[in-house]
Residue frames as qw, qx, qy, qz and C-alpha x, y, z in Angstrom:
[[0.975, -0.169, -0.079, 0.124, 3.26, 18.54, 74.61],
 [0.692, 0.323, -0.197, 0.614, 6.74, 19.87, 73.84],
 [0.100, -0.698, 0.192, -0.683, 6.25, 22.94, 76.06],
 [0.810, -0.517, 0.053, -0.271, 5.29, 20.71, 78.93],
 [0.940, 0.027, -0.104, 0.324, 8.36, 18.59, 78.37],
 [0.418, 0.539, -0.201, 0.703, 10.64, 21.57, 78.18],
 [0.387, -0.705, 0.137, -0.578, 9.13, 22.96, 81.35],
 [0.917, -0.397, 0.030, -0.035, 9.71, 19.70, 83.28],
 [0.836, 0.206, -0.120, 0.495, 13.22, 19.47, 81.92],
 [0.127, 0.674, -0.164, 0.709, 13.94, 23.06, 82.91],
 [0.619, -0.657, 0.098, -0.418, 12.45, 22.53, 86.39],
 [0.966, -0.202, -0.009, 0.161, 14.46, 19.31, 86.95],
 [0.649, 0.427, -0.138, 0.614, 17.64, 21.01, 85.68],
 [0.147, -0.741, 0.169, -0.633, 17.10, 23.88, 88.10],
 [0.824, -0.522, 0.051, -0.213, 16.79, 21.42, 90.95],
 [0.940, -0.111, 0.060, 0.318, 19.91, 19.50, 90.23],
 [0.270, -0.803, 0.204, 0.491, 21.99, 22.62, 89.36],
 [0.762, 0.377, 0.402, 0.340, 22.39, 21.99, 85.64],
 [0.364, 0.837, 0.083, 0.399, 23.18, 25.65, 84.94],
 [0.544, -0.817, 0.058, 0.183, 25.44, 26.24, 87.94],
 [0.694, -0.238, 0.328, 0.595, 28.73, 25.51, 86.27],
 [0.419, 0.530, 0.373, 0.636, 28.08, 27.59, 83.13],
 [0.192, -0.943, -0.170, -0.209, 26.98, 30.52, 85.34],
 [0.669, -0.648, 0.149, 0.333, 30.11, 30.11, 87.46],
 [0.654, 0.095, 0.350, 0.664, 32.34, 30.13, 84.36],
 [0.170, 0.775, 0.328, 0.512, 30.62, 33.27, 83.09],
 [0.433, -0.898, -0.072, -0.001, 31.10, 34.92, 86.48],
 [0.713, -0.392, 0.244, 0.528, 34.75, 34.05, 86.49],
 [0.521, 0.359, 0.382, 0.673, 35.24, 35.43, 83.00],
 [0.009, -0.855, -0.283, -0.434, 33.41, 38.62, 83.76],
 [0.414, -0.890, 0.054, -0.183, 34.75, 39.43, 87.25],
 [0.606, -0.612, 0.472, 0.189, 37.98, 37.51, 87.58],
 [0.742, 0.633, -0.177, -0.134, 39.48, 37.32, 84.05],
 [0.166, 0.699, -0.682, 0.134, 42.95, 36.48, 85.44],
 [0.602, -0.279, 0.678, -0.317, 41.76, 33.40, 87.34],
 [0.101, 0.154, -0.928, -0.324, 42.01, 29.94, 85.80],
 [0.730, -0.057, -0.035, -0.680, 38.72, 28.31, 84.99],
 [0.417, -0.245, 0.859, -0.167, 38.27, 24.93, 86.56],
 [0.250, -0.038, -0.864, -0.436, 37.05, 21.95, 84.61],
 [0.648, -0.372, -0.203, -0.632, 33.37, 21.03, 85.26],
 [0.820, -0.195, -0.522, 0.130, 34.59, 17.98, 87.23],
 [0.408, 0.046, -0.455, 0.790, 36.86, 20.17, 89.48],
 [0.281, -0.343, 0.014, -0.896, 33.95, 22.62, 89.99],
 [0.775, -0.367, -0.314, -0.407, 31.58, 19.86, 91.28],
 [0.744, -0.065, -0.527, 0.406, 34.29, 18.22, 93.33],
 [0.220, 0.150, -0.342, 0.901, 35.03, 21.54, 95.05],
 [0.460, -0.363, -0.145, -0.797, 31.42, 22.41, 95.46],
 [0.830, -0.326, -0.411, -0.187, 30.57, 19.18, 97.14],
 [0.617, -0.020, -0.492, 0.614, 33.70, 19.34, 99.35],
 [0.029, -0.265, 0.197, -0.943, 32.67, 22.84, 100.44],
 [0.662, -0.366, -0.257, -0.602, 29.15, 21.62, 101.18],
 [0.820, -0.226, -0.507, 0.141, 30.57, 18.89, 103.37],
 [0.425, 0.057, -0.385, 0.817, 32.90, 21.35, 105.27],
 [0.109, 0.040, 0.216, -0.969, 30.21, 23.94, 105.65],
 [0.023, -0.443, -0.890, -0.108, 26.73, 22.36, 106.09],
 [0.226, 0.035, 0.039, -0.973, 23.97, 24.86, 105.42],
 [0.689, 0.228, 0.364, -0.583, 20.31, 24.42, 104.76],
 [0.358, 0.279, -0.785, -0.421, 19.94, 21.22, 102.72],
 [0.813, -0.169, -0.223, -0.510, 17.58, 18.31, 102.76],
 [0.937, -0.118, -0.319, 0.080, 19.94, 15.64, 104.13]]
């Protein structure tokens, strides 16, 4: 039962982008150590603003 719950939680998290911010922070630390790391709120605000400016493949 726990494995099934974990799998569903992982799947849902992957769909909504739950790991996107931590991956982005790791990327910045690894490849751009001199750049300031945005807060999670700033990251999502910028990401959604970029999506509105540059519509790509998306459901809506």
